[in-house]
Backbone as CSV, one residue per row, in Angstrom:
resi,resn,N_x,N_y,N_z,CA_x,CA_y,CA_z,C_x,C_y,C_z
1,MET,-25.865,-29.908,37.940,-24.872,-30.900,37.590,-23.451,-30.369,37.818
2,MET,-23.164,-29.171,37.312,-21.814,-28.612,37.473,-21.758,-27.647,38.643
3,GLU,-22.900,-27.437,39.280,-23.018,-26.547,40.419,-22.552,-25.132,40.094
4,VAL,-22.983,-24.651,38.935,-22.697,-23.282,38.492,-24.024,-22.660,38.122
5,SER,-24.200,-21.388,38.480,-25.455,-20.726,38.136,-25.516,-20.480,36.629
6,ARG,-26.717,-20.369,36.139,-26.912,-20.150,34.705,-26.257,-18.833,34.272
7,SER,-26.459,-17.765,35.055,-25.883,-16.463,34.700,-24.355,-16.507,34.769
8,GLY,-23.814,-17.260,35.729,-22.359,-17.404,35.822,-21.780,-18.128,34.610
9,PHE,-22.509,-19.151,34.125,-22.058,-19.881,32.942,-22.052,-18.987,31.713
10,TYR,-23.135,-18.206,31.531,-23.207,-17.336,30.359,-22.160,-16.226,30.421
11,LYS,-21.896,-15.732,31.614,-20.855,-14.711,31.774,-19.499,-15.305,31.420
12,TRP,-19.236,-16.506,31.859,-17.968,-17.186,31.527,-17.892,-17.446,30.025
13,GLN,-19.005,-17.826,29.417,-19.027,-18.131,27.986,-18.733,-16.886,27.154
14,GLN,-19.207,-15.732,27.571,-18.944,-14.501,26.837,-17.512,-14.015,27.040
15,ALA,-16.904,-14.359,28.161,-15.533,-13.926,28.442,-14.526,-14.677,27.575
16,VAL,-14.856,-15.890,27.183,-13.969,-16.683,26.341,-14.193,-16.261,24.887
17,PRO,-13.142,-15.797,24.205,-13.345,-15.381,22.811,-13.645,-16.584,21.920
18,SER,-14.538,-16.373,20.980,-14.907,-17.449,20.069,-13.799,-17.673,19.052
19,GLU,-13.909,-18.744,18.310,-12.917,-19.070,17.268,-12.860,-17.965,16.218
20,GLN,-14.026,-17.427,15.875,-14.091,-16.359,14.877,-13.387,-15.095,15.381
21,GLU,-13.576,-14.750,16.649,-12.924,-13.569,17.216,-11.412,-13.749,17.287
22,ARG,-10.969,-14.974,17.621,-9.521,-15.236,17.665,-8.908,-15.141,16.276
23,ARG,-9.618,-15.673,15.272,-9.114,-15.587,13.894,-9.064,-14.134,13.429
24,LYS,-10.103,-13.363,13.767,-10.140,-11.954,13.383,-8.988,-11.192,14.030
25,ALA,-8.715,-11.445,15.300,-7.615,-10.773,15.991,-6.278,-11.137,15.350
26,LYS,-6.110,-12.408,14.959,-4.872,-12.848,14.314,-4.698,-12.170,12.956
27,VAL,-5.783,-12.117,12.187,-5.728,-11.496,10.858,-5.449,-9.997,10.993
28,GLN,-6.099,-9.332,11.934,-5.865,-7.904,12.133,-4.426,-7.622,12.559
29,GLU,-3.872,-8.505,13.341,-2.471,-8.334,13.758,-1.539,-8.456,12.558
30,ARG,-1.806,-9.412,11.670,-0.977,-9.586,10.468,-1.174,-8.426,9.489
31,ILE,-2.403,-7.917,9.375,-2.666,-6.759,8.519,-1.875,-5.557,9.024
32,SER,-1.933,-5.332,10.320,-1.203,-4.212,10.916,0.303,-4.370,10.696
33,TYR,0.808,-5.602,10.817,2.232,-5.854,10.601,2.637,-5.501,9.166
34,HIS,1.893,-6.015,8.181,2.233,-5.761,6.777,2.086,-4.283,6.423
35,PHE,1.098,-3.615,7.000,0.895,-2.195,6.728,2.080,-1.383,7.232
36,HIS,2.492,-1.627,8.468,3.601,-0.860,9.038,4.948,-1.293,8.450
37,ASP,5.048,-2.531,8.022,6.277,-3.014,7.383,6.505,-2.320,6.037
38,SER,5.442,-1.926,5.366,5.552,-1.244,4.070,5.521,0.276,4.230
39,GLN,5.734,0.788,5.430,5.692,2.217,5.742,4.357,2.848,5.333
40,GLY,3.283,2.098,5.438,1.955,2.626,5.162,1.624,2.751,3.688
41,ARG,2.374,2.067,2.828,2.146,2.174,1.387,1.169,1.133,0.868
42,TYR,1.128,-0.040,1.483,0.297,-1.122,0.969,-1.161,-0.910,1.343
43,GLY,-2.045,-1.116,0.365,-3.476,-1.078,0.604,-4.015,-2.490,0.715
44,SER,-5.323,-2.619,0.678,-5.931,-3.931,0.877,-5.574,-4.947,-0.210
45,PRO,-5.401,-4.575,-1.503,-5.043,-5.597,-2.486,-3.694,-6.254,-2.217
46,LYS,-2.687,-5.442,-1.917,-1.357,-6.007,-1.680,-1.294,-6.760,-0.357
47,ILE,-1.960,-6.235,0.660,-1.966,-6.926,1.950,-2.693,-8.258,1.826
48,THR,-3.776,-8.293,1.045,-4.486,-9.554,0.804,-3.553,-10.562,0.144
49,HIS,-2.779,-10.094,-0.828,-1.824,-10.977,-1.506,-0.785,-11.514,-0.523
50,MET,-0.293,-10.660,0.366,0.688,-11.094,1.365,0.077,-12.127,2.329
51,LEU,-1.184,-11.917,2.710,-1.842,-12.866,3.606,-2.064,-14.206,2.916
52,TRP,-2.381,-14.173,1.612,-2.538,-15.426,0.866,-1.216,-16.179,0.822
53,LYS,-0.095,-15.460,0.707,1.228,-16.108,0.717,1.484,-16.790,2.059
54,GLU,0.959,-16.197,3.145,1.134,-16.770,4.479,0.180,-17.930,4.735
55,GLY,-0.809,-18.111,3.870,-1.756,-19.198,4.054,-3.065,-18.766,4.677
56,LEU,-3.257,-17.457,4.889,-4.520,-16.943,5.418,-5.392,-16.556,4.226
57,HIS,-6.362,-17.395,3.897,-7.228,-17.144,2.749,-8.380,-16.254,3.195
58,ILE,-8.315,-15.009,2.751,-9.270,-13.992,3.162,-9.539,-13.102,1.955
59,SER,-10.727,-12.536,1.877,-11.063,-11.716,0.716,-10.511,-10.300,0.882
60,GLU,-10.354,-9.641,-0.251,-9.850,-8.268,-0.255,-10.833,-7.336,0.451
61,ARG,-12.100,-7.617,0.299,-13.131,-6.801,0.948,-13.022,-6.899,2.470
62,THR,-12.798,-8.086,2.987,-12.653,-8.270,4.433,-11.430,-7.540,4.942
63,VAL,-10.325,-7.618,4.191,-9.109,-6.899,4.580,-9.391,-5.402,4.611
64,SER,-10.150,-4.913,3.637,-10.502,-3.498,3.589,-11.319,-3.091,4.813
65,VAL,-12.273,-3.922,5.194,-13.112,-3.634,6.368,-12.263,-3.637,7.634
66,TYR,-11.372,-4.608,7.768,-10.503,-4.674,8.940,-9.564,-3.476,8.998
67,MET,-9.070,-3.029,7.832,-8.187,-1.858,7.819,-8.941,-0.609,8.259
68,LYS,-10.224,-0.496,7.882,-11.022,0.642,8.337,-11.218,0.584,9.845
69,GLU,-11.449,-0.606,10.385,-11.620,-0.757,11.829,-10.346,-0.376,12.574
70,LEU,-9.197,-0.712,11.991,-7.906,-0.391,12.607,-7.440,1.025,12.287
71,GLU,-8.236,1.742,11.484,-7.917,3.102,11.041,-6.577,3.150,10.307
72,LEU,-6.383,2.185,9.406,-5.187,2.136,8.564,-5.587,2.528,7.156
73,ARG,-4.898,3.508,6.621,-5.189,3.944,5.256,-3.864,4.153,4.543
74,SER,-3.733,3.522,3.389,-2.482,3.629,2.644,-2.399,4.983,1.964
75,CYS,-1.164,5.435,1.798,-0.963,6.701,1.096,-0.825,6.393,-0.388
76,ALA,-1.597,7.073,-1.192,-1.540,6.872,-2.636,-0.458,7.781,-3.198
77,SER,0.555,7.178,-3.787,1.639,7.979,-4.340,1.279,8.419,-5.747
78,ARG,1.807,9.562,-6.132,1.551,10.063,-7.474,2.371,9.295,-8.481
79,LYS,1.882,9.270,-9.695,2.588,8.597,-10.756,3.864,9.370,-11.064
80,PHE,4.962,8.656,-11.284,6.240,9.300,-11.548,6.225,9.925,-12.929
81,LYS,6.565,11.200,-12.995,6.607,11.903,-14.264,8.043,12.351,-14.503
82,VAL,8.603,11.963,-15.637,9.974,12.303,-15.966,10.045,13.771,-16.362
83,GLN,10.978,14.489,-15.744,11.192,15.883,-16.106,12.514,15.952,-16.855
84,THR,12.459,16.257,-18.133,13.661,16.209,-18.968,14.294,17.568,-19.189
85,THR,13.552,18.643,-19.061,14.087,19.964,-19.345,13.994,20.836,-18.112
86,ASP,15.116,21.495,-17.798,15.143,22.453,-16.704,15.600,23.784,-17.295
87,SER,14.658,24.657,-17.582,14.986,25.934,-18.212,15.399,26.989,-17.205
88,ASN,15.211,26.735,-15.952,15.561,27.715,-14.916,16.982,27.461,-14.426
89,HIS,17.971,27.925,-15.190,19.367,27.782,-14.779,20.159,28.980,-15.287
90,ASP,21.337,29.158,-14.705,22.212,30.268,-15.069,23.378,29.818,-15.933
91,LEU,23.296,28.662,-16.526,24.384,28.141,-17.350,24.350,28.794,-18.731
92,PRO,25.510,28.877,-19.412,25.516,29.504,-20.744,24.760,28.648,-21.753
93,LEU,24.114,29.314,-22.704,23.358,28.642,-23.745,24.254,28.383,-24.945
94,ALA,24.025,27.290,-25.643,24.806,26.967,-26.838,24.419,27.919,-27.962
95,PRO,25.402,28.355,-28.753,25.079,29.287,-29.840,24.291,28.592,-30.951
96,ASN,23.465,29.334,-31.652,22.667,28.814,-32.757,23.517,28.880,-34.021
97,VAL,24.283,27.826,-34.281,25.220,27.797,-35.395,24.477,27.694,-36.728
98,LEU,23.463,26.885,-36.828,22.758,26.683,-38.091,21.895,27.878,-38.485
99,ASN,21.362,28.576,-37.528,20.509,29.728,-37.776,19.373,29.371,-38.740
100,GLN,18.764,28.192,-38.547,17.637,27.674,-39.316,17.961,27.425,-40.783
101,LYS,19.248,27.284,-41.146,19.654,26.959,-42.528,20.169,25.527,-42.508
102,PHE,19.339,24.583,-42.909,19.668,23.185,-42.761,20.280,22.570,-44.024
103,THR,20.455,23.309,-45.068,21.089,22.776,-46.289,22.594,22.938,-46.181
104,THR,23.338,21.894,-46.573,24.792,21.930,-46.506,25.371,21.438,-47.819
105,ALA,26.642,21.763,-48.056,27.337,21.335,-49.290,27.808,19.911,-49.166
106,GLU,28.287,19.518,-47.993,28.799,18.173,-47.745,28.161,17.588,-46.496
107,PRO,28.081,16.273,-46.426,27.571,15.670,-45.187,28.544,15.927,-44.031
108,GLY,28.043,16.236,-42.868,28.861,16.433,-41.678,29.507,17.798,-41.624
109,LYS,29.187,18.711,-42.493,29.762,20.071,-42.504,28.637,21.077,-42.423
110,VAL,28.870,22.125,-41.688,27.899,23.217,-41.607,28.584,24.473,-42.093
């Protein structure tokens, strides 16, 4: 009918990407964009949230699988710990005026 061989038709059919493959390529491109836009900090939960904002409804697990395929791995930063004391300095130390005697005759006087 179309004057095309059966093998030629199947070869042509495989060359055309399916709807699922096109969607996967689009999603992977957006995942890669968000990953590099965040300097490699965002993992699959945050990237999934960003994709949902764009209107691409996809599961976190799928995003994780796609990130593994693209060899994208977020860097886990350490929790910030406040350092309040720096004892390694050459500054003069305050004198111990009270000398562990905390009783006074008047308030505000030592």
